DSSP file (Angstrom, degrees, kcal/mol; ACC not computed):
  #  RESIDUE AA STRUCTURE BP1 BP2  ACC     N-H-->O    O-->H-N    N-H-->O    O-->H-N    TCO  KAPPA ALPHA  PHI   PSI    X-CA   Y-CA   Z-CA
    1    1 A M              0   0    0      0, 0.0    62,-0.2     0, 0.0     4,-0.2   0.000 360.0 360.0 360.0 139.9   -7.4    9.5  -15.1
    2    2 A Y     >  +     0   0    0     60,-2.3     4,-2.9     1,-0.1     5,-0.3   0.324 360.0 114.6-111.5   3.5   -5.2    6.8  -13.6
    3    3 A F  H  > S+     0   0    0     59,-0.8     4,-3.1     1,-0.2     5,-0.2   0.887  78.3  43.7 -48.6 -60.0   -7.9    4.4  -12.5
    4    4 A A  H  > S+     0   0    0      1,-0.2     4,-2.1     2,-0.2    -1,-0.2   0.891 117.9  45.4 -57.2 -45.9   -7.0    1.4  -14.9
    5    5 A K  H  > S+     0   0    0      1,-0.2     4,-2.5     2,-0.2    -1,-0.2   0.929 114.5  47.7 -63.3 -47.5   -3.3    1.8  -14.2
    6    6 A N  H  X S+     0   0    0     -4,-2.9     4,-3.0    55,-0.2     5,-0.3   0.874 109.6  53.6 -63.0 -39.0   -3.7    2.1  -10.5
    7    7 A L  H  X S+     0   0    0     -4,-3.1     4,-2.6    -5,-0.3     5,-0.3   0.948 110.9  44.6 -64.9 -46.3   -6.1   -0.9  -10.3
    8    8 A R  H  X S+     0   0    0     -4,-2.1     4,-2.4    -5,-0.2     5,-0.2   0.951 116.0  48.7 -63.1 -43.4   -3.7   -3.2  -12.1
    9    9 A F  H  X S+     0   0    0     -4,-2.5     4,-2.6     1,-0.2    -2,-0.2   0.953 113.6  45.3 -57.0 -53.5   -0.8   -1.9   -9.9
   10   10 A L  H  X S+     0   0    0     -4,-3.0     4,-2.0     1,-0.2    -1,-0.2   0.882 112.3  50.6 -60.1 -41.6   -2.6   -2.3   -6.7
   11   11 A R  H  <>S+     0   0    0     -4,-2.6     5,-2.6    -5,-0.3     4,-0.2   0.913 112.3  47.2 -68.0 -40.8   -4.0   -5.8   -7.5
   12   12 A R  H ><5S+     0   0    0     -4,-2.4     3,-1.3    -5,-0.3    -2,-0.2   0.907 110.2  53.0 -66.0 -40.6   -0.5   -7.0   -8.5
   13   13 A R  H 3<5S+     0   0    0     -4,-2.6    -2,-0.2     1,-0.3    -1,-0.2   0.883 110.1  47.6 -60.4 -37.0    1.1   -5.5   -5.3
   14   14 A A  T 3<5S-     0   0    0     -4,-2.0    -1,-0.3    -5,-0.2    -2,-0.2   0.454 113.2-125.3 -82.1   0.2   -1.5   -7.3   -3.2
   15   15 A E  T < 5 +     0   0    0     -3,-1.3     2,-0.4    -4,-0.2    -3,-0.2   0.904  58.3 148.5  55.2  48.9   -0.7  -10.5   -5.2
   16   16 A L      < -     0   0    0     -5,-2.6    -1,-0.2    -6,-0.1     2,-0.1  -0.886  43.1-133.4-109.3 140.5   -4.3  -11.0   -6.2
   17   17 A S     >  -     0   0    0     -2,-0.4     4,-2.6     1,-0.1     5,-0.3  -0.467  29.9-109.4 -81.5 164.6   -5.4  -12.6   -9.4
   18   18 A Q  H  > S+     0   0    0      1,-0.2     4,-2.2     2,-0.2    14,-0.2   0.876 122.9  51.2 -60.1 -34.9   -8.2  -10.9  -11.4
   19   19 A S  H  > S+     0   0    0      2,-0.2     4,-2.1     1,-0.2    -1,-0.2   0.885 108.7  50.4 -67.8 -41.4  -10.4  -13.8  -10.4
   20   20 A E  H  > S+     0   0    0      2,-0.2     4,-1.7     1,-0.2    -2,-0.2   0.939 113.7  46.0 -62.6 -49.0   -9.5  -13.4   -6.6
   21   21 A L  H  X S+     0   0    0     -4,-2.6     4,-1.4     1,-0.2    -2,-0.2   0.903 109.7  54.0 -62.2 -40.3  -10.3   -9.6   -6.8
   22   22 A G  H  <>S+     0   0    0     -4,-2.2     5,-3.0    -5,-0.3     4,-0.5   0.898 105.7  53.4 -62.4 -38.6  -13.5  -10.3   -8.7
   23   23 A D  H ><5S+     0   0    0     -4,-2.1     3,-0.8     1,-0.2    -1,-0.2   0.889 106.4  52.9 -60.3 -40.8  -14.6  -12.7   -5.8
   24   24 A R  H 3<5S+     0   0    0     -4,-1.7    -1,-0.2     1,-0.2    -2,-0.2   0.807 115.6  40.6 -70.0 -27.3  -14.0   -9.9   -3.3
   25   25 A L  T 3<5S-     0   0    0     -4,-1.4    -1,-0.2    -3,-0.3    -2,-0.2   0.384 112.6-116.5 -95.7   1.0  -16.3   -7.7   -5.4
   26   26 A A  T < 5S+     0   0    0     -3,-0.8     2,-0.3    -4,-0.5    -3,-0.2   0.919  82.9 100.1  56.6  50.4  -18.8  -10.3   -6.2
   27   27 A T  S   <S-     0   0    0     -5,-3.0    -1,-0.3    -8,-0.2     2,-0.2  -0.816  72.6 -93.5-143.5-175.7  -18.0  -10.1   -9.9
   28   28 A D    >>  -     0   0    0     -2,-0.3     4,-1.5    -3,-0.1     3,-0.7  -0.608  31.5-107.6-106.8 170.0  -16.0  -12.1  -12.4
   29   29 A Y  H 3> S+     0   0    0      1,-0.2     4,-2.5    -2,-0.2     5,-0.2   0.772 114.9  64.7 -64.4 -25.9  -12.4  -11.8  -13.7
   30   30 A N  H 3> S+     0   0    0      2,-0.2     4,-2.1     1,-0.2    -1,-0.2   0.866 101.5  49.9 -63.9 -38.7  -13.7  -10.5  -17.0
   31   31 A T  H <> S+     0   0    0     -3,-0.7     4,-2.7     2,-0.2    -1,-0.2   0.922 111.0  48.2 -62.7 -48.2  -15.1   -7.4  -15.3
   32   32 A I  H  X S+     0   0    0     -4,-1.5     4,-2.7     1,-0.2    -2,-0.2   0.913 110.3  52.8 -60.3 -43.5  -11.8   -6.8  -13.6
   33   33 A S  H  X S+     0   0    0     -4,-2.5     4,-1.7     2,-0.2    -1,-0.2   0.928 108.5  50.1 -57.9 -47.6   -9.9   -7.2  -16.9
   34   34 A R  H  <>S+     0   0    0     -4,-2.1     5,-1.9     1,-0.2     6,-1.2   0.903 110.4  50.8 -62.6 -43.0  -12.2   -4.7  -18.5
   35   35 A Y  H ><5S+     0   0    0     -4,-2.7     3,-1.1     1,-0.2    -1,-0.2   0.936 111.0  47.1 -53.5 -47.9  -11.5   -2.2  -15.7
   36   36 A E  H 3<5S+     0   0    0     -4,-2.7    -2,-0.2     1,-0.3    -1,-0.2   0.720 112.4  49.9 -70.6 -23.9   -7.7   -2.7  -16.0
   37   37 A N  T 3<5S-     0   0    0     -4,-1.7    -1,-0.3    -5,-0.2    -2,-0.2   0.384 111.7-119.4 -94.4   3.0   -7.8   -2.3  -19.7
   38   38 A G  T < 5S+     0   0    0     -3,-1.1    -3,-0.2    -4,-0.4    -2,-0.1   0.631  82.6 118.4  73.0  14.8   -9.9    0.9  -19.5
   39   39 A K  S   <S+     0   0    0     -5,-1.9     2,-0.3    -6,-0.2    -4,-0.2   0.541  79.3  25.0 -90.1 -10.4  -12.7   -0.7  -21.6
   40   40 A S        -     0   0    0     -6,-1.2    -2,-0.2    -5,-0.1    -1,-0.1  -0.994  67.2-145.6-152.5 150.9  -15.2   -0.3  -18.6
   41   41 A T        -     0   0    0     -2,-0.3    -6,-0.1    -3,-0.1     6,-0.0  -0.976  27.1-118.4-120.8 132.2  -15.6    1.9  -15.6
   42   42 A P        -     0   0    0      0, 0.0     2,-0.0     0, 0.0    -2,-0.0  -0.276  25.9-115.2 -70.3 154.1  -17.0    0.6  -12.3
   43   43 A K     >  -     0   0    0      1,-0.1     4,-2.7     4,-0.0     5,-0.3  -0.230  42.1 -90.4 -75.7 175.2  -20.1    2.0  -10.8
   44   44 A L  H  > S+     0   0    0      1,-0.2     4,-1.9     2,-0.2     5,-0.1   0.855 124.5  51.5 -64.0 -34.5  -19.8    3.8   -7.5
   45   45 A D  H  > S+     0   0    0      2,-0.2     4,-1.9     1,-0.2    -1,-0.2   0.890 112.4  44.9 -67.8 -36.5  -20.5    0.8   -5.3
   46   46 A A  H  > S+     0   0    0      2,-0.2     4,-2.6     1,-0.2    -2,-0.2   0.904 113.4  51.4 -71.2 -39.1  -17.8   -1.3   -7.0
   47   47 A L  H  X S+     0   0    0     -4,-2.7     4,-1.9     1,-0.2    -2,-0.2   0.854 109.2  51.4 -64.7 -33.6  -15.4    1.7   -6.9
   48   48 A T  H  X S+     0   0    0     -4,-1.9     4,-1.9    -5,-0.3    -1,-0.2   0.913 110.3  48.5 -67.6 -43.8  -16.1    2.0   -3.1
   49   49 A K  H  X S+     0   0    0     -4,-1.9     4,-2.7     2,-0.2    -2,-0.2   0.871 110.0  51.2 -64.0 -37.3  -15.4   -1.6   -2.6
   50   50 A L  H  X S+     0   0    0     -4,-2.6     4,-2.4     2,-0.2    -1,-0.2   0.920 108.8  51.0 -64.9 -40.8  -12.1   -1.4   -4.6
   51   51 A A  H  X>S+     0   0    0     -4,-1.9     5,-2.2     1,-0.2     4,-0.5   0.886 112.8  48.2 -65.8 -35.7  -11.0    1.6   -2.5
   52   52 A Q  H ><5S+     0   0    0     -4,-1.9     3,-0.6     3,-0.2    -1,-0.2   0.928 108.9  51.7 -68.3 -44.5  -11.7   -0.4    0.6
   53   53 A V  H 3<5S+     0   0    0     -4,-2.7    -2,-0.2     1,-0.2    -1,-0.2   0.902 119.9  34.6 -56.8 -44.2   -9.9   -3.5   -0.6
   54   54 A F  H 3<5S-     0   0    0     -4,-2.4    -1,-0.2    -5,-0.2    -2,-0.2   0.407 106.1-125.4 -95.8   2.2   -6.7   -1.6   -1.4
   55   55 A E  T <<5 +     0   0    0     -3,-0.6     2,-0.3    -4,-0.5    -3,-0.2   0.936  68.9 122.1  54.5  50.7   -7.1    0.9    1.6
   56   56 A V      < -     0   0    0     -5,-2.2    -1,-0.2    -6,-0.1    20,-0.2  -0.896  67.2-100.0-131.4 163.4   -6.9    4.0   -0.7
   57   57 A S     >  -     0   0    0     18,-0.5     4,-2.2    -2,-0.3     5,-0.1  -0.455  28.3-118.9 -78.8 161.7   -9.4    6.8   -1.2
   58   58 A I  H  > S+     0   0    0      2,-0.2     4,-2.3     1,-0.2     5,-0.2   0.924 115.6  53.5 -60.7 -47.5  -11.7    6.8   -4.2
   59   59 A E  H  > S+     0   0    0      1,-0.2     4,-3.4     2,-0.2     5,-0.3   0.920 109.8  46.0 -55.3 -46.2  -10.1   10.1   -5.3
   60   60 A A  H  > S+     0   0    0      1,-0.2     4,-1.9     2,-0.2    -1,-0.2   0.939 111.5  52.7 -67.7 -41.2   -6.6    8.7   -5.2
   61   61 A L  H  < S+     0   0    0     -4,-2.2   -55,-0.2     1,-0.2    -1,-0.2   0.872 119.6  35.0 -61.8 -37.9   -7.7    5.5   -7.0
   62   62 A R  H  < S+     0   0    0     -4,-2.3   -60,-2.3    -5,-0.1   -59,-0.8   0.857 131.7  20.3 -86.4 -38.4   -9.2    7.6   -9.8
   63   63 A S  H  < S+     0   0    0     -4,-3.4     2,-0.4    -5,-0.2    -3,-0.2   0.372 101.5  77.4-128.3  11.0   -6.9   10.6  -10.2
   64   64 A Q  S  < S-     0   0    0     -4,-1.9     2,-1.6    -5,-0.3     3,-0.1  -0.963  75.3-121.2-117.4 141.1   -3.4   10.0   -8.7
   65   65 A D    >   +     0   0    0     -2,-0.4     3,-1.6     1,-0.2     4,-0.2  -0.596  33.8 179.6 -69.0  85.1   -0.6    8.0  -10.2
   66   66 A L  G >  S+     0   0    0     -2,-1.6     3,-1.1     1,-0.3    -1,-0.2   0.694  71.8  70.9 -66.3 -16.5   -0.2    5.5   -7.4
   67   67 A T  G 3  S+     0   0    0      1,-0.2    -1,-0.3    -3,-0.1    -2,-0.1   0.670  97.3  52.6 -73.1 -11.4    2.6    3.7   -9.1
   68   68 A Q  G <  S+     0   0    0     -3,-1.6    -1,-0.2     0, 0.0    -2,-0.2   0.456  83.8 112.3-100.4  -5.7    4.8    6.7   -8.4
   69   69 A Q    <   -     0   0    0     -3,-1.1     6,-0.0    -4,-0.2    -3,-0.0  -0.438  52.4-158.6 -70.4 142.1    4.0    6.8   -4.6
   70   70 A L  S    S+     0   0    0      1,-0.2    -1,-0.1    -2,-0.1     3,-0.0   0.794  72.0  34.6 -91.9 -31.5    6.9    6.0   -2.3
   71   71 A A    >   -     0   0    0      1,-0.1     3,-1.4    36,-0.0     4,-0.4  -0.950  69.8-131.7-131.2 144.4    5.0    5.0    0.9
   72   72 A P  G >> S+     0   0    0      0, 0.0     3,-1.7     0, 0.0     4,-0.6   0.839 104.7  67.9 -60.0 -30.9    1.7    3.2    1.5
   73   73 A A  G 34>S+     0   0    0      1,-0.3     5,-0.8     2,-0.2     3,-0.3   0.797  98.0  53.8 -60.6 -26.5    0.7    5.9    4.0
   74   74 A T  G X45S+     0   0    0     -3,-1.4     3,-1.0     1,-0.2    -1,-0.3   0.568  87.1  82.2 -88.9  -7.3    0.5    8.4    1.1
   75   75 A L  T <45S+     0   0    0     -3,-1.7   -18,-0.5    -4,-0.4    -1,-0.2   0.917  98.1  39.1 -59.2 -40.5   -1.9    6.2   -1.0
   76   76 A G  T 3<5S-     0   0    0     -4,-0.6    -1,-0.2    -3,-0.3    -2,-0.1   0.317 124.2-101.6 -93.4   8.8   -4.9    7.4    0.9
   77   77 A G  T < 5S+     0   0    0     -3,-1.0    -3,-0.2     1,-0.2    -2,-0.1   0.464  81.9 132.5  85.4   0.5   -3.6   10.9    1.0
   78   78 A G      < -     0   0    0     -5,-0.8     2,-0.4     1,-0.0    -1,-0.2  -0.171  48.6-134.1 -75.8 178.4   -2.5   10.5    4.7
   79   79 A K        -     0   0    0     -3,-0.1     2,-1.0    -5,-0.0     3,-0.1  -0.998  10.7-130.1-137.0 134.2    0.9   11.5    6.1
   80   80 A D    >   -     0   0    0     -2,-0.4     3,-1.5     1,-0.2     4,-0.5  -0.722  18.7-160.3 -79.7 107.2    3.1    9.6    8.4
   81   81 A S  G >  S+     0   0    0     -2,-1.0     3,-0.7     1,-0.3     4,-0.3   0.736  83.1  71.6 -65.8 -22.4    3.9   12.0   11.2
   82   82 A R  G >  S+     0   0    0      1,-0.2     3,-0.8     2,-0.2    -1,-0.3   0.770  85.8  67.5 -67.1 -23.0    6.9   10.2   12.3
   83   83 A I  G <  S+     0   0    0     -3,-1.5    -1,-0.2     1,-0.2    -2,-0.2   0.864 107.5  37.6 -61.7 -37.7    8.7   11.3    9.2
   84   84 A D  G <  S+     0   0    0     -3,-0.7    -1,-0.2    -4,-0.5    -2,-0.2   0.350  88.4 120.8 -99.3   9.7    8.7   14.9   10.4
   85   85 A A  S <  S-     0   0    0     -3,-0.8     3,-0.1    -4,-0.3    -3,-0.0  -0.469  72.4-106.2 -71.2 142.7    9.3   14.2   14.1
   86   86 A P    >   -     0   0    0      0, 0.0     3,-2.4     0, 0.0     5,-0.2  -0.357  51.9 -79.2 -63.4 150.1   12.5   15.8   15.5
   87   87 A R  T 3  S+     0   0    0      1,-0.3     3,-0.1     3,-0.1     6,-0.1  -0.218 118.8  20.0 -52.7 133.7   15.3   13.3   16.1
   88   88 A G  T 3  S+     0   0    0      4,-0.2     2,-0.7     1,-0.1    -1,-0.3   0.239  94.6 109.5  91.1 -12.5   14.8   11.4   19.2
   89   89 A E  S <  S-     0   0    0     -3,-2.4    -1,-0.1     1,-0.2    -4,-0.0  -0.865 102.8 -22.4-101.2 102.8   11.1   12.0   19.5
   90   90 A G  S    S+     0   0    0     -2,-0.7    -1,-0.2     1,-0.2    -3,-0.1   0.430 114.7 106.7  82.6  -3.1    9.2    8.7   18.9
   91   91 A L  S    S-     0   0    0     -5,-0.2    -1,-0.2     1,-0.0     2,-0.1  -0.837  74.8-110.0-110.9 147.4   12.0    7.2   16.9
   92   92 A P        -     0   0    0      0, 0.0    -4,-0.2     0, 0.0    -3,-0.1  -0.374  42.3 -98.0 -70.1 153.5   14.4    4.5   18.1
   93   93 A R        -     0   0    0      1,-0.1     2,-0.1    -5,-0.1    34,-0.1  -0.440  44.3-104.4 -72.1 144.0   17.9    5.4   18.8
   94   94 A P        -     0   0    0      0, 0.0    -1,-0.1     0, 0.0     2,-0.1  -0.409  33.1-117.0 -72.3 148.4   20.3    4.7   16.1
   95   95 A A        -     0   0    0      1,-0.1    32,-0.1    -2,-0.1    31,-0.0  -0.373  15.7-123.8 -76.7 156.4   22.6    1.8   16.4
   96   96 A K  S    S+     0   0    0      1,-0.3    -1,-0.1    30,-0.2    31,-0.0   0.829 110.9  41.7 -67.8 -33.8   26.5    2.3   16.5
   97   97 A H  S    S-     0   0    0     29,-0.1    -1,-0.3     2,-0.0    -2,-0.1  -0.857  93.1-143.2-120.8  92.3   26.7   -0.1   13.5
   98   98 A P        -     0   0    0      0, 0.0     2,-0.5     0, 0.0    -2,-0.0  -0.202  10.0-153.0 -58.5 143.0   23.9    0.8   11.0
   99   99 A L        -     0   0    0      2,-0.0     2,-0.6    -4,-0.0    -4,-0.1  -0.980   8.3-138.2-120.2 126.1   22.4   -2.2    9.3
  100  100 A V        -     0   0    0     -2,-0.5     2,-0.4     2,-0.0     0, 0.0  -0.770  24.4-176.7 -89.9 121.4   20.8   -1.7    5.8
  101  101 A V        -     0   0    0     -2,-0.6     2,-0.5     2,-0.0    -2,-0.0  -0.966  14.8-151.4-121.9 138.9   17.6   -3.6    5.4
  102  102 A S        +     0   0    0     -2,-0.4     2,-0.3     2,-0.0    -2,-0.0  -0.892  19.6 177.4-105.4 130.6   15.5   -3.8    2.2
  103  103 A V        -     0   0    0     -2,-0.5     2,-0.5     2,-0.0    -2,-0.0  -0.956  21.7-140.4-130.2 155.6   11.8   -4.3    2.6
  104  104 A E        -     0   0    0     -2,-0.3     2,-0.3     7,-0.1    -2,-0.0  -0.964  15.5-150.9-119.4 118.3    9.0   -4.5    0.1
  105  105 A L        -     0   0    0     -2,-0.5     7,-0.0     1,-0.1    -2,-0.0  -0.623   6.2-157.6 -85.6 142.4    5.8   -2.8    0.9
  106  106 A D        -     0   0    0     -2,-0.3    -1,-0.1     2,-0.2     3,-0.1   0.372  44.2-108.0-101.5   5.4    2.5   -4.2   -0.5
  107  107 A G  S    S+     0   0    0      1,-0.3     2,-0.3     2,-0.1   -93,-0.1   0.576  82.0 110.4  84.2   5.7    0.4   -1.0   -0.2
  108  108 A T  S  > S-     0   0    0      1,-0.1     4,-2.0   -95,-0.1    -1,-0.3  -0.770  73.7-125.1-113.9 160.0   -1.7   -2.1    2.5
  109  109 A G  H  > S+     0   0    0     -2,-0.3     4,-2.3     2,-0.2     5,-0.1   0.871 113.8  52.8 -66.5 -36.7   -1.9   -1.1    6.2
  110  110 A A  H  > S+     0   0    0      1,-0.2     4,-2.2     2,-0.2    -1,-0.2   0.921 109.6  50.3 -69.2 -41.4   -1.5   -4.7    7.3
  111  111 A G  H  > S+     0   0    0      1,-0.2     4,-2.0     2,-0.2    -1,-0.2   0.921 109.6  49.4 -60.8 -43.4    1.7   -4.9    5.2
  112  112 A L  H  X S+     0   0    0     -4,-2.0     4,-2.7     1,-0.2    -1,-0.2   0.902 109.9  51.9 -62.2 -42.8    3.0   -1.7    6.6
  113  113 A A  H  X S+     0   0    0     -4,-2.3     4,-2.2     1,-0.2    -1,-0.2   0.885 108.9  50.7 -64.5 -35.4    2.4   -2.9   10.2
  114  114 A R  H  X S+     0   0    0     -4,-2.2     4,-2.0     2,-0.2    -1,-0.2   0.873 111.4  47.4 -66.2 -37.2    4.2   -6.2    9.4
  115  115 A V  H  X S+     0   0    0     -4,-2.0     4,-2.9     2,-0.2     5,-0.3   0.957 112.9  49.0 -72.2 -45.7    7.3   -4.3    8.1
  116  116 A V  H  X S+     0   0    0     -4,-2.7     4,-2.7     1,-0.2    -2,-0.2   0.916 111.2  50.3 -55.2 -46.3    7.3   -1.9   11.1
  117  117 A A  H  X S+     0   0    0     -4,-2.2     4,-1.9     1,-0.2    -1,-0.2   0.893 113.0  46.0 -61.6 -42.9    7.1   -4.9   13.4
  118  118 A R  H  X S+     0   0    0     -4,-2.0     4,-2.4     2,-0.2    -2,-0.2   0.921 113.7  48.2 -68.2 -45.0   10.0   -6.6   11.7
  119  119 A L  H  X S+     0   0    0     -4,-2.9     4,-2.5     1,-0.2    -2,-0.2   0.889 110.2  51.7 -64.6 -36.4   12.1   -3.5   11.6
  120  120 A T  H  X S+     0   0    0     -4,-2.7     4,-2.1    -5,-0.3    -1,-0.2   0.899 110.3  48.8 -62.5 -40.5   11.5   -2.8   15.2
  121  121 A A  H  X S+     0   0    0     -4,-1.9     4,-2.1     2,-0.2    -2,-0.2   0.881 111.8  49.4 -67.0 -40.3   12.5   -6.3   16.2
  122  122 A I  H  X S+     0   0    0     -4,-2.4     4,-2.5     1,-0.2    -2,-0.2   0.912 110.6  50.4 -62.8 -42.2   15.7   -6.0   14.1
  123  123 A N  H  X S+     0   0    0     -4,-2.5     4,-3.0     1,-0.2    -2,-0.2   0.871 108.6  52.0 -64.7 -38.6   16.5   -2.7   15.7
  124  124 A E  H  X S+     0   0    0     -4,-2.1     4,-2.5     2,-0.2    -1,-0.2   0.937 111.0  47.6 -62.4 -46.5   16.0   -4.2   19.2
  125  125 A V  H  X S+     0   0    0     -4,-2.1     4,-1.0     1,-0.2    -2,-0.2   0.936 114.9  45.6 -62.2 -46.5   18.4   -7.1   18.4
  126  126 A V  H >< S+     0   0    0     -4,-2.5     3,-0.8     1,-0.2     4,-0.5   0.929 112.5  51.5 -64.8 -44.6   21.0   -4.7   17.0
  127  127 A A  H >< S+     0   0    0     -4,-3.0     3,-1.2     1,-0.2    -1,-0.2   0.891 107.2  53.5 -55.5 -44.9   20.6   -2.3   20.0
  128  128 A D  H 3< S+     0   0    0     -4,-2.5    -1,-0.2     1,-0.3    -2,-0.2   0.705 104.6  54.5 -64.0 -23.6   21.1   -5.2   22.4
  129  129 A T  T <<        0   0    0     -4,-1.0    -1,-0.3    -3,-0.8    -2,-0.2   0.519 360.0 360.0 -91.6  -3.4   24.4   -6.2   20.7
  130  130 A D    <         0   0    0     -3,-1.2    -1,-0.2    -4,-0.5    -2,-0.1   0.457 360.0 360.0 -79.6 360.0   25.8   -2.6   21.2
């Protein structure tokens, strides 16, 4: 079981304190601490709320090592179809002078949307300069 490890990882990626996460679950930071240290296991309703907060499936939260996942889309067991799209279908055209950009994903759908919007804007600027 990876629950305790995943909870700590996801909470830190979301930049939430144990107290802030506790507030979202209508509990206290001591309960979150016990979950993260493996001293306590949440009941189904709390587990469901945690899965919703971090936008992952309950199964992934409990039984997958989410710290090893590469993309937020894989956290809930989903798949980003753009990865397998043939070149030129649904993807922006490559710039003549590629630009390396580093981004940090926080594991949420909203975070992924922000990164995609920023990368799209950068791509448009670079494409306009060609």
